[in-house]
Structure formats: C-alpha cells, structure tokens
N, C-alpha and C positions, 0 to 999 in steps of 0.2 A: 791153611797158609799160617806160618808161625808168626810170632810178634816181630821177629828180626826182619821178615819180608815185608810186613806191614809198615815198617818205619822207613824202608827204602822206597824212593821214587825213581822212575825212569826218566831219562832225559826229557821226554816230551812232557811228563807230568811236572817235572821241575821247571821247565821253560814256561809252561802255562801258569803255574803258581807264582813265579817271579816275573811274568809278563815280559819275558824276552824271546828271542827266536831260538829254535832248537839249535841251529848253527853256532849262535852265541854262546849258548849253554854248554854245547861240547867243547868251545874255545875255552871257556873258563876252566872246564875240567882238565883239558890238555895242560893247560898253562898252570894249574895247581891253585888257582884263585878260589876255587871251591873244591873241597875234598870229596872225592867220590871212589867207588870201586868198580873196576873194569871186569866184568863177568863175560868171557868170550868176546864178542864185539860190542856188547852193549854196556854202558855206564849204568851205575845205580848210585843215587845220591840219598844220604841219610836225611830225615825231616829236619833234625837238628841243624844240619849244615845249610839248608835252605833258609831256616829262620834267622840264622846268623847272617847269611848273604842279605836278606831282607832287612835286617836290623831289628828283628823281633826277639827279645829276651823272654825267656821263660824259666830261667833259673830259679829253683826253689829257694834258694838264699835271698834272692831279690823279693820274692813274694813274701817271704817270712819278714824281711826287714820293712817293706811296706805295710804289713799288718802290725807290726810293733809300733811303727810311726803313728798309724791311726789309733792304736790303744793309748799311746801317750798323749795324742791330741785330745781324745776323749777324757782322759784323767785330767788334764790341764783344763779343759772346760768345766769339769766338775769342781776342781779346787777354786776357780775363778768364781763360779755360783756360790760356794761355801763362803768365800771372803766377803762377797757382796752381801750376803745374808747376814753374817756377823757384822758387817758395818751398819747394816740396817738396824740390827738389834741394838748395837752400841748407840746409834742415833736415837732410837726410840727410848732407850733407858736414860739418855742424856736429856730428853725432853721431859720425861717423868721426874727426874731428879731436879731438873732446872739448872743444868749446866750451860 
C-alpha cells in the first residue's frame, strides 16, 4: 500500500474517528462540508480533512511557533534569574561598602 492510500480513510473509518454515523459522514461528503474523493461508489477522505473537521491542527508552522514561544519563555526565565543574581550581588556589595 502506498503512502497516498494510507492517508485516505473510508467513510466507515472516518465516521468512527469522528464519532458520527456513516450516514451523516456520507451526508457531509455529499454536501461538501468535508472534502473527499469518490472512487466508484465509495468515498475516501484524507486524514488531514478529518483532523480539520475535528478541529485538530497539526500544521508544522503552528508547531514551530509553539516551540519558538517555549524557547523565548526559557530565555526570559534565564534573564530574570540573571537580573535577580545581579541584584543580590549589588545588595551584598552595598552591605560590604556600607551604603
């Protein structure tokens, strides 16, 4: 089985994944509310379309953005720790000098 067929679900598989009836799944396909391909008498639905219908986003750009945000949050915490360390050093030096 090639990669293309692995990404495609039958109506029955789609309905199970989406927790809807097969009849409703076919209705969604007929009405164009979810995109699919009709091969003969059977519909096939791309996994991405199912994820979109379910509200699941797996876009690589979203993942990269989330990773970048985590990286920035980590840097911010490090900078806050450095600032607190410098404040403590200044306080200690102030006590030594008698300020």
